[in-house]
N, C-alpha and C positions, 0 to 999 in steps of 0.2 A: 230286910228292909227288900229291896232288889229295885230295877230300874224300876219305872212307872210307864207302861208300854199305853201309847194313845188308841195308833189302833195297828193293824196287821195285812199284811202283803202277802198274797199265795206266790209261790215262787216256785218252778216245776220240777226245781230240784232238791229244793230243801224242804218243800211246803208253807207251814203259814210262817212267818218271820214278823215277829212283834217290832213295831218302830218307836220311840219317843217322841215327844214334843220338837224337841232342837234336833232329830234326825230327819223327819217327816218336815221341818221348813228346808235344812241342807237338801235332801229330795226333790223338794220343789222349788228350788233356784234354778233360774236360766241356764244356771255355769254348771251343774247337777244335771238340768235335763237335756242337754249338750252330748252325754254320753249316751242316748237313745239310737245317737245318727253313729256311734263310733265301733265299727264290729270290732269283738274280739279277738277276731283269732286272723286279723289281714283280709290273705287273700285265699284262706284255706277253702272258700266255698264255692271256686271256683273248681274244685276237685271235687268237696264233700258239699252236696248243695245245701245240705240243713244247717252249715255252720253260718248261719247268722245272725247268732245271739250277738250282746254287744255290752260293751265296758259297763253300761248302766245295770243289767242284771248282777254281772259279776261283782261288782262293786258291794250291791248290798248283800248279794253269799257269802263275799269276805267278811263285813262288818257282824251277819248272824255267825259266821263257825268262828270268830274273836271273841264273840261272847260266848258261846258253847265252851270253848276252849277254857276260855277266865273262869266256868262255875263246875272245871271239873278237874284242872292241873295245877297241880300242889308245886307251891317251890320252897324247898327244906321242910318237908312236913309240912305248911300251911297251907291255905287258901290262897293261890296267887295274889288277887283283886282284893286289896283289902276294906276296899269303900266304894260306894255306885259312882263316884264322881270319876274316880280312877278308871272303871270300867267304862263309863260311857267316853273316857278320852281314848282310850285305845280303840272304843266302839267305830267311835269318830275319824281315829286316822286310820282305819281299816276301809271304811266306809268311802273316802277322800285319797286314798293311795293312788289311783288311774286317774286323778280328775284331768291331770294335763296331757293324755293321751293325744299327740295327733290323728291327723284322719288314717284309717287304717291300722292304729296299734302303732306298735316296732317297728313292720314294716316301713313305716317312711321317718321314724324319729334315728335310724341311723344315720339317712341321709339330711337328715339336721343336722345332727351335732357334725360329722365327718364332712360334709362340704357347703352347708351353707353356715357352718358357724353360730348354731345355734342352742338353744338351752335342752338339756335332757326333758322327759316326759314329767321328770320327779321338782326337776326347777319351777317348768310352766307353772305346775299342778301348785306348788306354794305361793308363787306370786300372784292364782288369782284367788286362793284360797284369801289370802291377807290384803287383796283389796276390793273381794266384792262379796266376802260369807260374814264379815266381823258380824253384822247386824242380826244372821241366822245363829252362829256360836257367840253370842254376847256372854253366855251362862259360864263359858270359860275362856282362857289362856288358849289365845290361837295361835302362839308360838311351841305351846305346848304340845298339840297337834301337828303342826309343821317338824320339832324338832325330830318327832317319832317316823315321819314319812322321808325326812331326807338323813336317818339315821345320824342324828349328830349324838347320840345319846346311846352307847352302849349298855344296854341292859339286858333282862331274862326279858322285861315287856314287849322290848323290841324285837327280842327273838320270834314274838308269836307272829309277827307282820314280815319279818325279812332272814330267811336262815334255813339252813338244809330241809327243813321241814317247818314249813307253815300256815298259815288258813288262808293266803294268798293261793300256794300250791293245791294245795285242798280242792278249793272250789273252782280253780279251771283246770283241774282233771278231770274232775266230777261233770261239770258243767261242760266242755270241749267233747267228752266222751260222750254225754250225752246228746249232743246236736249233731257232732259228725258219725254216730251209731256205729263209734270203733270202741269196741269192749275193754281197751288197757285199761282206761282212767278209771273205772268201776273200784274204788278203793273201799276197803271197809274202815271210816272216819271214826264213828265210834269206839271202834276197839284200838285205833291208836290212840285216839285222847286219854282214855282208862286206861290203858299200860305207860304213860309216859307222865314225868316230872320232869322240876328242875332241879339243879344243886351244881350252886358254884359257878354256874355259867355253861353249864354243861346242858342238853337235852337227853332224857337215859329214858330210855325205854327198856320195862321189867319184864324181862323173860320173853315175849312176843315177839321173834326175832319174824317168823312166819308173813305179819301183816304189814311187816317194813320191807322187809323185800319185797312184798309186793306191791308198795307203794311207790320203793325204787325201779324197780322193773315197766311198772305201769307208764312212770314218768319217761323212762328212757326209750322206750315202744314207741309212745307217742309222738315223741320225734321224728323218729323216725317215718314212721309210720303216716303221721298227719302233718307236721311243725315242715319237714324236712322231707317233706314230698317230692321228687323231681319237677312233678309239673307246679305244685303250690311255689315252690322256689324259682321257676322259671317264672311265673306273674309275677314274683315279688319285686325280680328284679326288673321287670320291667316299669312298675308301679315306681318304682324306686327314681328310677331315671328319668321315667316320665313327670315326677312332680319336683327332680332337682332340676330339669331346663324349663320346665312352665315357672317355677318363683325368679331365674335368673332373667328369663323376656317377661317379666312383668305380668302373667295370666293368675298367679297365686300371690297373696301377702306372704313374705317372707317371715316367717314365726318369729325370727330376732327383733323385726321391727312391732309384731304383735305382741309379742309380751310386755313391748317400753309403752306404748297407747290405743291398746286395743280396747274396743268397749265391748261390755256383754253381751250384747246383741252380733257384731263382727266376730265375737271368739264363740257364741253360737253357732254362728252360719259355717265356723271354721273344722269340714264333718266330710264324711264318708259322700256323699250326697253331691257337695260342694266341689270335692276332688271329680268324681267320676262326671260330672256334669263340664267341667272344664276341659277335660280331656275328650268326652266326645265334640264341644265345640272344635277344640283345634283340628281335630279328626277331619273337621269339617272344611274349616276356613283356615288352619297355621296354616307359616307361610314356610318355618322348616320343613323339608322335604320329609326327610330323616323323621323329625320327632312327630309331624302327620301321620306318619304310618305307624309308627310303632302308639298310636294313640290309639289310631283303629287298630291294631290288633289288639289291644288289651276291651275297648269296645264289642269285637268280633272274636274274642277267646280264640288267639290266635298266641300260645304260648311260646316263649324263647327255647329254644331249642338244644338239648344238651348236647357238646362237642366233647370234653370230660368228666368225666363223674365217676372214680372209685375209691369209696371210702376204708381207709385201710387202720388198722390198730397203730398206737402212737407206739414206737421203739426209739427211745429215749428223748431225743430232741431233733433226731433227722430228719428229713423232710424229704420225699423224692426231688428231682429235679425239676421235671414238667410242675411239680405244682410250687415249687419255690418262684418261680418264671410268674406263675398265674398269681400267687401271693402279690410278686412284686408290682406286676399290671393293675393289681386293685389299689395297691397304694400308690402307684404313681401313674398319672394320665400321660405323660409322654411315650411312656412304656405300652400303654394300650394303644395310643394311636400310633406306633410305632408298627407294632402286631397289627392292627386292623390292615394297614397300610399295607404287609405286606400279604395281606389275607384277599385285598381289594375290596375290602367295604369300608363302610363309615366307622368309626368309633362307638358311633350310640350302638350299635349291632354287637359289640363285646362287651360281655359280662360277667368280670372276675367274681366270683363268689369264694368266700372263708366263712363257713358254717360252724357254728360254735362247738368246742371240740366236745364230745358226749360220755360221761363217764357213771358209772352207777352211784360212784362216791367221791362227792370232791374232797379233792387236796385240805381243802379246809376247813372242812365237813365238821359241825359242831354237835354230831347226833352219836350217840352212848348207847353200847346195851349192855346190862346189869344180867349177869346169871349166878347167882349166888348172894355170893360176897365178892364178885371180882365187879369192875365195872372197865368196858372196854373201848375205847375209839372202834367204829364202826369198820375203820381201814385194817382194824387189827382182827376182826373178826373171823373164827374159824369154821363158821358156816362155809357147805359148800359152792354154793351159788357166787355169795360175797368174794372168797378165797379166789377162786376160777379167774369172774371177771371186773370183782368190785375196785379193781386197782389199775383196770387196764381204762386207756380211753380211746375213743377213736372220733379222727378227723377226717374232715371231708373238706378236698378244694375242692369246687367244678368251672368251669369254662361253659359257659352259654352264650349263642349266637341268632342271629336272625335263620327264620326257618327258612330252611331248602340250603344254607351254610356248612352245617354241621358237619358233612365229612371232608371238606376245602379246610377250614379252620382245628380241625380232630390232626388231619393230614399232617401239616406244618405247623403244630404244636409237637407234634412226635419226630419232625424232622430234624426240625430247628437246632440247629449249631449253637449250643449254651455255651 
């Protein structure tokens, strides 16, 4: 049998992508079209100018890879997806998995959840699917799709969308690599799919460790070179601070309110262009002097300056004293304000930042390797690269501040009596 393809979309990463009538209706909806105006990589284009690709193309690419995986990957010796409806539900879940992203994607989501008591992009997306896409998805039970996105049911099927190796990661590595021009993410998806199967809830790669290592190393280095680039992160911290205070001052609508009663057109307009327009307006007419200057620096591409940045391998649970102080400022506004006062600058300009811990192999990784009759967890691999650095992780706690003040801030941070 097979899905009935109605038309094709040309994607510069994957080539021609066939879509069904249901997928076409979803893609053409106002809610999905909004993703054309949400950058995939947040502030990365401040450093890599070509990185202006969007969640729109990423979601379509993820859907395409889901179809590829389902047609190839085997579960307990049999083809994973047994019928067309099952395939379509998983493709639709992949298509809609990022529909709830806020302006500049993950950059502002951290603020929404931590400082504004708002929903994650998954929760926001599920609400929009249930509220606005029932007609487009009328041939399927909406709950089947949203349960996969929310990870309510842990199964072999959901592993393909959310696990240590999944269609989402494969697409964003290929796509981000293509648009930034950084080659780390150029992975051989075909080879990885062909050597993978799922058994007893385990994702097993048969024989070919080399390509799997390339995937893991590629993801690791994309974080180091692109997502965690010091200037990218400097802009992200400024954007997060601007977003938080523009919401608190009533210049931007709160996502918490938007999820309750926002209309389709209001949600469509809640995008990158809207955010940058508000930043521009505040940089010209804003009341708060520091927020006004911060917005002006974003518009004029003046990144926050690095006062402290020394990424280190994690040795047990011990964290250097200085980094503990930075982490405490990140979670406690009083600590941040107190330190800013000692530095003689406004708290608006102190950006304590704890980046995600980087490791080749996750502690809870569900990836396994088969050699002969032996099946081992990736963490137990005796391959040289994985054995040397696979179980180690890198933590990266930084402190950014107002341009021109980094030496003063750094000096006080190191001299302070802890």
